[in-house]
Backbone as CSV, one residue per row, in Angstrom:
resi,resn,N_x,N_y,N_z,CA_x,CA_y,CA_z,C_x,C_y,C_z
1,UNK,0.161,29.917,-0.112,0.090,28.587,0.511,-0.225,27.544,-0.548
2,UNK,0.535,26.457,-0.541,0.326,25.393,-1.517,-1.033,24.743,-1.318
3,UNK,-1.752,24.587,-2.422,-3.064,23.950,-2.369,-2.878,22.450,-2.558
4,UNK,-3.412,21.669,-1.633,-3.174,20.228,-1.597,-4.467,19.469,-1.856
5,UNK,-4.389,18.474,-2.736,-5.523,17.601,-3.013,-5.172,16.165,-2.689
6,UNK,-6.181,15.365,-2.342,-5.962,13.949,-2.046,-7.100,13.141,-2.637
7,UNK,-6.742,12.134,-3.426,-7.714,11.262,-4.086,-7.559,9.841,-3.537
8,UNK,-8.648,9.301,-2.990,-8.641,7.926,-2.499,-8.607,7.857,-0.987
9,UNK,-9.745,7.599,-0.373,-9.852,7.582,1.085,-10.180,6.184,1.600
10,UNK,-9.457,5.211,1.073,-9.673,3.828,1.485,-8.902,3.480,2.750
11,UNK,-8.546,2.209,2.881,-7.874,1.707,4.073,-6.630,2.506,4.414
12,UNK,-5.848,2.874,3.404,-4.623,3.627,3.633,-4.848,5.133,3.497
13,UNK,-5.568,5.544,2.466,-5.689,6.959,2.135,-6.379,7.791,3.193
14,UNK,-7.351,7.227,3.870,-8.081,8.001,4.869,-7.159,8.472,5.986
15,UNK,-6.335,7.557,6.503,-5.407,7.926,7.563,-4.368,8.927,7.103
16,UNK,-3.908,8.783,5.870,-2.922,9.708,5.326,-3.517,11.112,5.192
17,UNK,-4.735,11.185,4.669,-5.400,12.483,4.525,-5.635,13.130,5.894
18,UNK,-6.026,12.315,6.867,-6.259,12.840,8.213,-4.980,13.438,8.795
19,UNK,-3.855,12.787,8.545,-2.584,13.301,9.051,-2.156,14.573,8.336
20,UNK,-2.478,14.709,7.060,-2.212,15.963,6.357,-2.998,17.104,6.991
21,UNK,-4.238,16.836,7.367,-5.048,17.858,8.020,-4.495,18.203,9.398
22,UNK,-4.073,17.190,10.137,-3.523,17.426,11.471,-2.239,18.255,11.405
23,UNK,-1.531,18.171,10.275,-0.299,18.942,10.097,-0.578,20.392,9.705
24,UNK,-1.853,20.745,9.566,-2.211,22.130,9.298,-2.441,22.474,7.847
25,UNK,-2.519,21.481,6.986,-2.748,21.747,5.569,-4.240,21.922,5.281
26,UNK,-4.542,22.855,4.377,-5.906,22.946,3.868,-6.016,21.946,2.726
27,UNK,-6.998,21.076,2.810,-7.049,19.914,1.931,-8.376,19.842,1.186
28,UNK,-8.293,19.471,-0.095,-9.468,19.109,-0.875,-9.353,17.633,-1.208
29,UNK,-10.430,16.881,-1.008,-10.370,15.442,-1.244,-11.442,15.028,-2.248
30,UNK,-11.217,13.862,-2.841,-12.238,13.213,-3.664,-12.140,11.721,-3.448
31,UNK,-13.291,11.083,-3.321,-13.387,9.642,-3.205,-14.646,9.193,-3.915
32,UNK,-14.608,8.001,-4.486,-15.789,7.512,-5.201,-17.026,7.487,-4.308
33,UNK,-16.833,7.171,-3.029,-17.928,7.224,-2.058,-17.657,8.402,-1.125
34,UNK,-18.347,9.527,-1.316,-18.081,10.744,-0.541,-18.233,10.566,0.959
35,UNK,-18.987,9.533,1.379,-19.211,9.316,2.809,-17.906,9.088,3.566
36,UNK,-16.869,8.618,2.863,-15.586,8.364,3.524,-14.949,9.647,4.040
37,UNK,-15.420,10.798,3.569,-14.827,12.075,3.979,-15.621,12.774,5.074
38,UNK,-16.679,12.134,5.563,-17.578,12.794,6.516,-16.842,13.276,7.761
39,UNK,-15.880,12.489,8.252,-15.199,12.846,9.494,-13.959,13.710,9.271
40,UNK,-13.695,14.117,8.034,-12.539,14.951,7.725,-12.981,16.404,7.535
41,UNK,-12.333,17.306,8.230,-12.671,18.728,8.113,-11.910,19.290,6.917
42,UNK,-12.503,19.153,5.746,-11.830,19.560,4.518,-12.867,19.823,3.440
43,UNK,-12.411,20.328,2.297,-13.280,20.518,1.142,-13.394,19.198,0.391
44,UNK,-14.563,18.923,-0.142,-14.793,17.694,-0.899,-15.164,18.073,-2.326
45,UNK,-14.351,17.630,-3.275,-14.588,17.945,-4.687,-15.658,17.030,-5.267
46,UNK,-16.353,17.520,-6.279,-17.400,16.726,-6.926,-16.798,15.640,-7.807
47,UNK,-15.595,15.889,-8.329,-14.919,14.926,-9.192,-13.428,15.285,-9.232
48,UNK,-12.607,14.420,-9.808,-11.163,14.696,-9.831,-10.787,15.963,-10.580
49,UNK,-11.479,16.270,-11.662,-11.111,17.468,-12.421,-11.330,18.725,-11.574
50,UNK,-12.408,18.744,-10.775,-12.645,19.878,-9.889,-11.544,19.968,-8.837
51,UNK,-11.132,18.826,-8.314,-10.037,18.812,-7.340,-8.772,19.378,-7.965
52,UNK,-8.510,19.013,-9.222,-7.318,19.507,-9.906,-7.301,21.018,-10.048
53,UNK,-8.463,21.599,-10.246,-8.551,23.058,-10.426,-8.202,23.824,-9.156
54,UNK,-8.269,23.148,-8.018,-7.994,23.830,-6.745,-6.740,23.278,-6.063
55,UNK,-5.866,22.588,-6.825,-4.704,21.944,-6.218,-3.422,22.250,-6.982
56,UNK,-2.341,22.401,-6.219,-1.001,22.510,-6.796,-0.270,21.177,-6.732
57,UNK,-0.550,20.412,-5.678,-0.015,19.063,-5.517,-1.183,18.135,-5.243
58,UNK,-1.240,17.006,-5.942,-2.301,16.030,-5.749,-1.685,14.698,-5.346
59,UNK,-2.143,14.167,-4.220,-1.723,12.858,-3.746,-2.809,11.848,-4.080
60,UNK,-2.400,10.689,-4.552,-3.346,9.663,-4.981,-3.039,8.365,-4.244
61,UNK,-4.092,7.706,-3.742,-3.923,6.398,-3.114,-5.143,5.549,-3.446
62,UNK,-5.067,4.858,-4.580,-6.164,4.010,-5.039,-5.638,2.600,-5.260
63,UNK,-6.488,1.707,-5.727,-6.183,0.282,-5.640,-5.227,-0.261,-6.691
64,UNK,-5.386,0.139,-7.957,-4.657,-0.569,-9.013,-4.359,0.376,-10.172
65,UNK,-3.579,-0.125,-11.117,-3.152,0.673,-12.260,-4.330,1.296,-13.013
66,UNK,-5.388,0.535,-13.368,-6.513,1.160,-14.079,-7.183,2.262,-13.277
67,UNK,-7.187,2.147,-11.961,-7.803,3.171,-11.119,-7.004,4.469,-11.178
68,UNK,-5.678,4.353,-11.137,-4.826,5.537,-11.246,-5.044,6.206,-12.593
69,UNK,-5.044,5.409,-13.636,-5.222,5.968,-14.976,-6.570,6.678,-15.087
70,UNK,-7.614,6.098,-14.490,-8.952,6.683,-14.585,-9.038,8.015,-13.848
71,UNK,-8.502,8.084,-12.605,-8.659,9.323,-11.832,-7.739,10.432,-12.336
72,UNK,-6.699,10.051,-13.096,-5.795,11.079,-13.630,-6.156,11.458,-15.056
73,UNK,-6.370,10.471,-15.922,-6.517,10.749,-17.341,-7.914,10.453,-17.889
74,UNK,-8.840,10.012,-17.036,-10.196,9.745,-17.490,-10.915,11.017,-17.917
75,UNK,-12.168,10.871,-18.309,-12.958,12.012,-18.801,-12.998,13.148,-17.775
76,UNK,-13.138,12.785,-16.498,-13.135,13.776,-15.418,-11.824,13.724,-14.636
77,UNK,-10.755,13.282,-15.300,-9.483,13.093,-14.625,-8.863,14.377,-14.122
78,UNK,-8.076,14.237,-13.078,-7.479,15.395,-12.420,-6.542,16.168,-13.338
79,UNK,-5.940,15.479,-14.317,-4.979,16.141,-15.207,-5.637,17.288,-15.972
80,UNK,-6.948,17.173,-16.230,-7.653,18.185,-17.011,-7.918,19.452,-16.198
81,UNK,-7.723,19.371,-14.879,-7.915,20.538,-14.043,-6.615,21.158,-13.555
82,UNK,-5.520,20.409,-13.641,-4.238,20.896,-13.144,-3.604,21.891,-14.102
83,UNK,-2.900,22.848,-13.545,-2.134,23.788,-14.350,-0.710,23.264,-14.542
84,UNK,-0.041,23.779,-15.567,1.359,23.425,-15.774,2.178,23.765,-14.544
85,UNK,3.102,22.883,-14.179,3.902,23.080,-12.978,3.348,22.370,-11.764
86,UNK,2.162,21.774,-11.900,1.579,21.017,-10.796,2.327,19.692,-10.621
87,UNK,2.036,19.012,-9.525,2.721,17.760,-9.192,1.702,16.720,-8.773
88,UNK,1.857,15.517,-9.320,1.069,14.354,-8.904,1.993,13.410,-8.141
89,UNK,1.562,13.005,-6.955,2.305,12.038,-6.139,1.423,10.809,-5.979
90,UNK,1.837,9.708,-6.591,1.017,8.502,-6.591,1.491,7.540,-5.505
91,UNK,0.669,7.387,-4.451,0.975,6.462,-3.370,0.411,5.072,-3.612
92,UNK,-0.281,4.877,-4.714,-0.825,3.564,-5.036,0.319,2.596,-5.328
93,UNK,0.037,1.310,-5.222,1.000,0.298,-5.650,0.550,-0.219,-7.005
94,UNK,1.299,0.137,-8.048,0.929,-0.233,-9.407,2.164,-0.706,-10.164
95,UNK,1.973,-1.040,-11.419,3.052,-1.560,-12.250,4.153,-0.525,-12.468
96,UNK,5.427,-0.908,-12.279,6.524,0.026,-12.576,6.521,0.494,-14.030
97,UNK,6.240,-0.436,-14.941,6.204,-0.063,-16.351,5.088,0.902,-16.664
98,UNK,3.907,0.667,-16.096,2.791,1.575,-16.308,3.089,2.949,-15.726
99,UNK,3.810,2.981,-14.621,4.170,4.256,-14.001,5.004,5.106,-14.950
100,UNK,5.946,4.501,-15.636,6.767,5.241,-16.598,5.887,5.881,-17.675
101,UNK,4.912,5.099,-18.158,4.025,5.611,-19.206,3.129,6.727,-18.670
102,UNK,2.607,6.575,-17.461,1.748,7.601,-16.883,2.519,8.889,-16.625
103,UNK,3.753,8.763,-16.150,4.585,9.942,-15.906,4.867,10.687,-17.204
104,UNK,5.098,9.942,-18.297,5.361,10.568,-19.593,4.126,11.312,-20.093
105,UNK,2.935,10.724,-19.885,1.706,11.391,-20.311,1.481,12.670,-19.507
106,UNK,1.758,12.615,-18.208,1.587,13.805,-17.370,2.539,14.912,-17.801
107,UNK,3.760,14.523,-18.163,4.759,15.512,-18.579,4.307,16.278,-19.814
108,UNK,3.506,15.640,-20.673,2.995,16.314,-21.870,2.101,17.494,-21.497
109,UNK,1.517,17.454,-20.290,0.676,18.557,-19.799,1.448,19.465,-18.852
110,UNK,2.759,19.256,-18.749,3.572,20.078,-17.867,3.437,19.731,-16.394
111,UNK,2.966,18.523,-16.115,2.744,18.083,-14.735,3.812,17.059,-14.365
112,UNK,4.491,17.273,-13.250,5.511,16.339,-12.775,4.844,15.156,-12.078
113,UNK,5.561,14.026,-12.035,5.007,12.796,-11.459,6.036,12.168,-10.531
114,UNK,5.572,11.809,-9.342,6.395,11.076,-8.380,5.645,9.807,-8.002
115,UNK,6.296,8.659,-8.136,5.681,7.417,-7.655,6.227,7.144,-6.258
116,UNK,5.296,6.972,-5.312,5.679,6.904,-3.902,4.845,5.875,-3.153
117,UNK,4.929,4.601,-3.530,4.168,3.577,-2.807,4.595,3.497,-1.346
118,UNK,3.671,3.033,-0.520,3.887,3.052,0.927,3.808,1.640,1.495
119,UNK,4.384,1.485,2.691,4.296,0.229,3.430,4.125,0.554,4.901
120,UNK,3.378,-0.308,5.591,3.160,-0.099,7.015,1.740,-0.369,7.449
121,UNK,0.869,-0.725,6.510,-0.493,-1.086,6.846,-1.344,0.083,7.288
122,UNK,-2.607,-0.217,7.574,-3.535,0.814,8.012,-3.054,1.482,9.297
123,UNK,-2.373,0.696,10.149,-1.852,1.273,11.395,-0.845,2.378,11.099
124,UNK,0.036,2.121,10.132,1.044,3.108,9.781,0.447,4.370,9.194
125,UNK,-0.620,4.203,8.386,-1.279,5.370,7.802,-1.918,6.225,8.888
126,UNK,-2.543,5.582,9.852,-3.217,6.306,10.924,-2.224,6.948,11.898
127,UNK,-1.140,6.232,12.174,-0.176,6.708,13.177,0.920,7.590,12.593
128,UNK,0.932,7.748,11.261,1.949,8.573,10.620,3.325,7.941,10.612
129,UNK,3.375,6.606,10.481,4.655,5.895,10.557,4.948,5.077,9.309
130,UNK,4.368,5.455,8.192,4.581,4.698,6.960,6.029,4.791,6.477
131,UNK,6.439,3.771,5.743,7.687,3.830,4.988,7.318,4.096,3.533
132,UNK,7.964,5.100,2.933,7.633,5.498,1.563,8.849,5.313,0.671
133,UNK,8.642,4.640,-0.459,9.679,4.386,-1.445,9.395,5.258,-2.664
134,UNK,10.294,6.174,-2.989,9.961,7.242,-3.927,10.806,7.178,-5.187
135,UNK,10.146,7.332,-6.328,10.828,7.451,-7.602,10.428,8.743,-8.290
136,UNK,11.383,9.387,-8.957,11.070,10.630,-9.666,12.166,11.652,-9.497
137,UNK,12.075,12.758,-10.232,13.102,13.803,-10.162,13.268,14.348,-8.756
138,UNK,14.507,14.594,-8.358,14.795,15.044,-6.992,14.027,16.316,-6.642
139,UNK,13.910,17.239,-7.595,13.212,18.497,-7.331,11.746,18.240,-6.972
140,UNK,11.116,17.329,-7.708,9.715,17.007,-7.444,9.568,16.298,-6.104
141,UNK,10.505,15.403,-5.806,10.479,14.696,-4.527,10.616,15.683,-3.376
142,UNK,11.496,16.648,-3.518,11.689,17.656,-2.470,10.421,18.489,-2.255
143,UNK,9.670,18.749,-3.328,8.407,19.482,-3.185,7.389,18.679,-2.385
144,UNK,7.382,17.379,-2.610,6.381,16.523,-1.959,6.764,16.145,-0.532
145,UNK,8.063,16.134,-0.237,8.552,15.597,1.033,7.891,16.226,2.271
146,UNK,7.770,17.557,2.366,7.183,18.132,3.590,5.776,17.626,3.883
147,UNK,5.027,17.298,2.844,3.666,16.803,3.031,3.678,15.318,3.381
148,UNK,4.546,14.559,2.726,4.639,13.129,3.028,5.115,12.886,4.453
149,UNK,5.880,13.823,4.992,6.367,13.674,6.366,5.225,13.657,7.377
150,UNK,4.050,14.130,6.982,2.902,14.141,7.890,2.417,12.734,8.216
151,UNK,2.694,11.769,7.334,2.181,10.418,7.571,3.247,9.337,7.406
152,UNK,4.508,9.717,7.470,5.561,8.717,7.294,6.628,8.826,8.365
153,UNK,7.320,7.724,8.573,8.497,7.698,9.438,9.760,7.771,8.598
154,UNK,9.745,7.120,7.430,10.906,7.150,6.543,10.464,7.440,5.117
155,UNK,11.240,8.269,4.423,11.022,8.574,3.012,12.354,8.338,2.307
156,UNK,12.388,7.366,1.411,13.634,7.026,0.735,13.500,7.271,-0.757
157,UNK,14.346,8.166,-1.283,14.338,8.432,-2.718,15.158,7.352,-3.402
158,UNK,14.477,6.464,-4.101,15.133,5.310,-4.721,15.917,5.715,-5.960
159,UNK,15.334,6.583,-6.794,16.006,6.993,-8.012,15.189,7.991,-8.796
160,UNK,15.847,8.630,-9.757,15.204,9.652,-10.581,14.253,9.060,-11.620
161,UNK,14.438,7.803,-11.931,13.652,7.160,-12.978,12.233,6.885,-12.491
162,UNK,11.202,7.345,-13.215,9.829,6.998,-12.846,9.657,5.478,-12.788
163,UNK,9.002,5.013,-11.762,8.800,3.572,-11.579,9.773,2.937,-10.611
164,UNK,10.843,3.653,-10.251,11.825,3.056,-9.344,11.247,2.866,-7.948
165,UNK,10.363,3.772,-7.535,9.687,3.579,-6.260,8.792,2.349,-6.285
166,UNK,8.093,2.165,-7.403,7.221,0.998,-7.531,8.022,-0.300,-7.535
167,UNK,9.200,-0.283,-8.128,10.013,-1.496,-8.128,10.495,-1.809,-6.715
168,UNK,10.847,-0.764,-5.954,11.242,-0.988,-4.557,10.073,-1.542,-3.755
169,UNK,8.852,-1.093,-4.054,7.685,-1.628,-3.362,7.495,-3.106,-3.693
170,UNK,7.809,-3.500,-4.927,7.739,-4.913,-5.287,8.711,-5.728,-4.426
171,UNK,9.913,-5.181,-4.221,10.891,-5.837,-3.341,10.299,-5.968,-1.932
172,UNK,9.678,-4.900,-1.465,9.059,-4.909,-0.138,7.997,-5.998,-0.019
173,UNK,7.192,-6.154,-1.064,6.106,-7.125,-0.995,6.611,-8.558,-0.999
174,UNK,7.750,-8.793,-1.617,8.380,-10.119,-1.505,8.664,-10.418,-0.035
175,UNK,9.246,-9.449,0.656,9.573,-9.631,2.065,8.319,-9.770,2.917
176,UNK,7.288,-8.992,2.613,6.042,-9.050,3.370,5.446,-10.453,3.342
177,UNK,5.259,-10.994,2.144,4.531,-12.268,2.065,5.379,-13.444,2.542
178,UNK,6.688,-13.377,2.332,7.516,-14.485,2.806,7.680,-14.436,4.322
179,UNK,7.698,-13.237,4.901,7.675,-13.144,6.358,6.344,-13.624,6.919
180,UNK,5.255,-13.339,6.200,3.951,-13.840,6.639,3.894,-15.362,6.559
181,UNK,4.456,-15.923,5.498,4.500,-17.382,5.380,5.327,-17.975,6.522
182,UNK,6.474,-17.363,6.820,7.327,-17.853,7.903,6.602,-17.789,9.246
183,UNK,5.919,-16.659,9.511,5.181,-16.534,10.771,4.075,-17.579,10.859
184,UNK,3.406,-17.821,9.740,2.318,-18.802,9.723,2.840,-20.207,10.001
185,UNK,3.915,-20.589,9.331,4.473,-21.921,9.534,5.006,-22.090,10.955
186,UNK,5.656,-21.040,11.474,6.240,-21.124,12.810,5.157,-21.306,13.870
187,UNK,4.100,-20.484,13.794,3.044,-20.593,14.788,2.273,-21.904,14.657
188,UNK,2.147,-22.398,13.428,1.465,-23.681,13.238,2.289,-24.817,13.838
189,UNK,3.611,-24.717,13.711,4.482,-25.720,14.334,4.339,-25.680,15.854
190,UNK,4.310,-24.482,16.410,4.133,-24.349,17.855,2.795,-24.933,18.294
191,UNK,1.754,-24.684,17.500,0.437,-25.243,17.816,0.482,-26.766,17.798
192,UNK,1.108,-27.327,16.769,1.193,-28.777,16.664,1.957,-29.410,17.811
193,UNK,2.934,-28.674,18.358,3.736,-29.182,19.471,3.081,-28.959,20.819
194,UNK,1.954,-28.267,20.831,1.250,-28.032,22.079,1.828,-26.910,22.920
195,UNK,2.626,-26.025,22.309,3.193,-24.902,23.049,2.157,-23.807,23.236
196,UNK,2.326,-23.026,24.288,1.501,-21.839,24.443,1.942,-20.810,23.404
197,UNK,1.018,-20.392,22.569,1.385,-19.556,21.431,1.870,-18.170,21.845
198,UNK,1.211,-17.557,22.810,1.628,-16.231,23.254,3.028,-16.272,23.862
199,UNK,3.293,-17.280,24.681,4.607,-17.407,25.304,5.679,-17.668,24.262
200,UNK,5.371,-18.515,23.291,6.335,-18.823,22.238,6.630,-17.595,21.391
201,UNK,5.596,-16.843,21.073,5.793,-15.613,20.304,6.707,-14.660,21.056
202,UNK,6.465,-14.482,22.343,7.301,-13.591,23.149,8.743,-14.075,23.194
203,UNK,8.925,-15.388,23.152,10.272,-15.944,23.236,11.082,-15.722,21.970
204,UNK,10.415,-15.725,20.806,11.162,-15.710,19.545,11.177,-14.362,18.839
205,UNK,10.225,-13.473,19.149,10.122,-12.266,18.335,11.296,-11.317,18.513
206,UNK,12.013,-11.416,19.627,13.169,-10.557,19.828,14.467,-11.150,19.329
207,UNK,14.403,-12.361,18.777,15.600,-13.030,18.276,15.810,-12.813,16.794
208,UNK,16.694,-13.607,16.225,17.060,-13.449,14.819,15.896,-13.735,13.877
209,UNK,14.912,-14.471,14.347,13.759,-14.784,13.502,12.629,-13.790,13.606
210,UNK,12.820,-12.746,14.397,11.760,-11.771,14.563,11.524,-10.940,13.318
211,UNK,10.324,-10.381,13.201,9.982,-9.522,12.063,8.785,-8.660,12.430
212,UNK,8.583,-7.582,11.660,7.387,-6.751,11.850,6.142,-7.604,11.694
213,UNK,6.135,-8.474,10.715,4.960,-9.290,10.446,4.662,-10.213,11.617
214,UNK,5.689,-10.817,12.182,5.479,-11.715,13.316,4.932,-10.948,14.518
215,UNK,5.527,-9.802,14.824,5.126,-9.050,16.015,3.761,-8.389,15.876
216,UNK,3.416,-7.947,14.659,2.166,-7.220,14.462,1.009,-8.105,14.019
217,UNK,1.288,-9.112,13.228,0.212,-9.973,12.753,0.130,-11.295,13.523
218,UNK,1.247,-11.689,14.143,1.224,-12.913,14.930,0.143,-12.901,15.996
219,UNK,0.043,-11.843,16.835,-1.026,-11.812,17.839,-2.426,-11.885,17.227
220,UNK,-2.622,-11.242,16.078,-3.928,-11.320,15.426,-4.231,-12.742,14.976
221,UNK,-3.214,-13.437,14.475,-3.409,-14.815,14.040,-3.781,-15.700,15.234
222,UNK,-3.108,-15.495,16.356,-3.389,-16.281,17.555,-4.809,-16.018,18.044
223,UNK,-5.239,-14.748,17.973,-6.590,-14.372,18.409,-7.656,-14.701,17.364
224,UNK,-7.215,-15.128,16.188,-8.104,-15.373,15.051,-8.894,-14.114,14.707
225,UNK,-8.170,-13.016,14.701,-8.712,-11.713,14.311,-8.238,-11.422,12.899
226,UNK,-9.137,-11.500,11.945,-8.748,-11.387,10.533,-9.045,-10.006,9.967
227,UNK,-9.241,-9.024,10.848,-9.455,-7.657,10.374,-8.252,-7.217,9.549
228,UNK,-8.482,-6.662,8.365,-7.356,-6.367,7.482,-6.647,-5.060,7.775
229,UNK,-5.326,-5.148,7.884,-4.501,-3.969,7.685,-4.244,-3.839,6.200
230,UNK,-4.339,-4.993,5.515,-4.190,-5.079,4.062,-4.860,-6.380,3.654
231,UNK,-5.778,-6.331,2.698,-6.575,-7.504,2.378,-5.828,-8.497,1.487
232,UNK,-6.327,-9.729,1.493,-5.788,-10.754,0.598,-5.942,-10.329,-0.857
233,UNK,-7.098,-9.766,-1.208,-7.320,-9.347,-2.595,-6.285,-8.312,-3.039
234,UNK,-6.001,-7.327,-2.185,-5.005,-6.318,-2.547,-3.602,-6.920,-2.561
235,UNK,-3.338,-7.845,-1.643,-2.025,-8.490,-1.646,-1.811,-9.258,-2.946
236,UNK,-2.855,-9.943,-3.408,-2.744,-10.673,-4.661,-2.473,-9.745,-5.836
237,UNK,-3.122,-8.578,-5.832,-2.855,-7.595,-6.881,-1.380,-7.223,-6.885
238,UNK,-0.830,-6.989,-5.695,0.587,-6.636,-5.594,1.485,-7.780,-6.048
239,UNK,1.096,-9.016,-5.709,1.938,-10.153,-6.094,1.920,-10.372,-7.605
240,UNK,0.814,-10.036,-8.253,0.804,-10.100,-9.719,1.821,-9.113,-10.296
241,UNK,1.893,-7.931,-9.709,2.886,-6.946,-10.144,4.290,-7.484,-9.924
242,UNK,4.527,-8.076,-8.757,5.843,-8.645,-8.438,6.221,-9.730,-9.436
243,UNK,5.306,-10.660,-9.674,5.613,-11.796,-10.546,5.771,-11.362,-11.999
244,UNK,4.997,-10.377,-12.425,5.167,-9.852,-13.785,6.545,-9.201,-13.944
245,UNK,6.945,-8.410,-12.947,8.258,-7.754,-13.003,9.368,-8.795,-12.998
246,UNK,9.222,-9.817,-12.157,10.232,-10.866,-12.083,10.324,-11.623,-13.403
247,UNK,9.170,-11.842,-14.030,9.164,-12.548,-15.314,9.891,-11.736,-16.380
248,UNK,9.635,-10.416,-16.404,10.321,-9.554,-17.368,11.830,-9.550,-17.153
249,UNK,12.247,-9.646,-15.895,13.674,-9.596,-15.565,14.332,-10.971,-15.563
250,UNK,13.533,-12.025,-15.680,14.085,-13.375,-15.653,14.572,-13.799,-14.283
251,UNK,13.930,-13.265,-13.226,14.339,-13.587,-11.854,13.372,-14.611,-11.260
252,UNK,13.847,-15.772,-10.817,12.949,-16.776,-10.231,12.542,-16.390,-8.805
253,UNK,11.241,-16.490,-8.519,10.726,-16.190,-7.181,9.810,-17.336,-6.732
254,UNK,10.381,-18.499,-6.440,9.542,-19.656,-6.101,8.720,-19.460,-4.842
255,UNK,9.270,-18.770,-3.835,8.518,-18.554,-2.600,7.297,-17.693,-2.824
256,UNK,7.466,-16.606,-3.582,6.337,-15.719,-3.869,5.279,-16.463,-4.684
257,UNK,5.716,-17.288,-5.616,4.765,-18.060,-6.424,3.933,-18.991,-5.545
258,UNK,4.559,-19.596,-4.544,3.830,-20.465,-3.619,2.780,-19.676,-2.843
259,UNK,3.175,-18.532,-2.294,2.229,-17.725,-1.525,1.063,-17.269,-2.406
260,UNK,1.370,-16.902,-3.638,0.318,-16.479,-4.566,-0.729,-17.582,-4.726
261,UNK,-0.281,-18.826,-4.864,-1.219,-19.933,-5.037,-2.005,-20.214,-3.750
262,UNK,-1.372,-20.069,-2.603,-2.084,-20.258,-1.331,-3.165,-19.193,-1.160
263,UNK,-2.825,-17.948,-1.496,-3.833,-16.889,-1.428,-4.957,-17.138,-2.434
264,UNK,-4.593,-17.643,-3.595,-5.626,-17.933,-4.594,-6.626,-18.955,-4.054
265,UNK,-6.132,-19.959,-3.340,-7.025,-20.960,-2.756,-7.962,-20.311,-1.735
266,UNK,-7.454,-19.367,-0.953,-8.302,-18.682,0.017,-9.318,-17.785,-0.678
267,UNK,-8.919,-17.144,-1.774,-9.870,-16.335,-2.539,-11.005,-17.198,-3.075
268,UNK,-10.676,-18.409,-3.497,-11.697,-19.316,-4.023,-12.712,-19.686,-2.951
269,UNK,-12.327,-19.534,-1.686,-13.227,-19.814,-0.574,-13.965,-18.559,-0.105
270,UNK,-13.791,-17.456,-0.832,-14.485,-16.230,-0.489,-13.843,-15.442,0.630
271,UNK,-12.530,-15.635,0.834,-11.837,-14.990,1.955,-10.971,-13.818,1.512
272,UNK,-11.180,-13.308,0.318,-10.319,-12.260,-0.214,-10.371,-10.952,0.535
273,UNK,-11.447,-10.701,1.280,-11.558,-9.449,2.015,-10.937,-9.520,3.406
274,UNK,-10.430,-10.678,3.794,-9.783,-10.809,5.099,-8.350,-10.287,5.028
275,UNK,-7.768,-10.061,6.194,-6.399,-9.570,6.244,-5.421,-10.557,5.637
276,UNK,-4.304,-10.037,5.107,-3.355,-10.925,4.446,-2.728,-11.936,5.401
277,UNK,-2.828,-11.710,6.719,-2.309,-12.687,7.677,-3.185,-13.937,7.747
278,UNK,-4.357,-13.904,7.105,-5.180,-15.104,7.020,-4.536,-16.163,6.133
279,UNK,-3.359,-15.872,5.610,-2.579,-16.885,4.889,-2.466,-18.163,5.704
280,UNK,-2.384,-18.023,7.027,-2.235,-19.205,7.885,-3.391,-20.178,7.705
281,UNK,-4.555,-19.698,7.292,-5.701,-20.585,7.109,-5.442,-21.640,6.038
282,UNK,-4.700,-21.261,5.000,-4.386,-22.237,3.950,-3.499,-23.345,4.501
283,UNK,-2.562,-22.992,5.365,-1.681,-23.997,5.972,-2.426,-24.828,7.001
284,UNK,-3.351,-24.194,7.732,-4.162,-24.948,8.687,-4.951,-26.041,7.974
285,UNK,-5.458,-25.717,6.789,-6.232,-26.705,6.046,-5.342,-27.878,5.600
286,UNK,-4.095,-27.589,5.268,-3.161,-28.662,4.897,-2.816,-29.530,6.100
287,UNK,-2.686,-28.878,7.274,-2.264,-29.598,8.482,-3.400,-30.270,9.220
288,UNK,-4.628,-29.779,9.011,-5.758,-30.326,9.750,-5.826,-29.842,11.183
289,UNK,-5.140,-28.743,11.500,-5.191,-28.149,12.834,-5.356,-26.641,12.697
290,UNK,-5.824,-25.993,13.763,-5.991,-24.542,13.756,-5.260,-23.918,14.921
291,UNK,-4.744,-22.726,14.728,-4.154,-21.990,15.828,-5.203,-21.751,16.902
292,UNK,-4.813,-21.969,18.146,-5.717,-21.728,19.251,-6.665,-22.864,19.556
293,UNK,-6.572,-23.956,18.790,-7.493,-25.076,19.012,-6.965,-26.036,20.072
């Protein structure tokens, strides 16, 4: 039986690990704060290297590029415990360029690397409906697929090149934030016109202007519920990756640049831990009106 490890039990990782357990896998986990694993019936490693010693495949879901590098290649990194032929599947959203370098370093130890960033928010992780964008050798992807199916609805192999999954995630994040901006502007217009927001949302979400963001975050915006499926701080991290990639490729992204600055203004107000749909607050401040007022 394949031994499975999971590193990172945050907003996304906890639900993913729980679904792996529900699928019948024996799991070893590690998280910087062990308390996050209290409700999971699994083994808890003392550090990543210990997890590596008991794993054939390791799934990682942490915040940023330095975090991935630390849990894999740090002093107690998982790479030091893995045997040749093992596989690392990185579900974090990090730099495509850094992914290529990390995959090359892992290969020096005989460890395969798959970059597999996810989309779908905390709800998707918990409900097993994530969309996964995968980069890496087909053989390695096929090894990981049965486990990823425990927490995903779609798994798309973007390409054999390491980092291709991360680049697809950058494309996804462009759509995420611009759909959020559109939903924010639309609902603010409805508020300014004195329309009932719930009725207006029901009227438009099934039409050509509908989107996942409008249907899932629109009601939260109307209720002024800023609980994060994904925080502003993490969204900003992703947008830095997007803008850096666009700069390297010479691709103009004026809409994403605008959203980045609006989020920056909200971060300056101490709102970085709120859900990314709190973007509407920046527009409310420009308009002098609030949804639901």
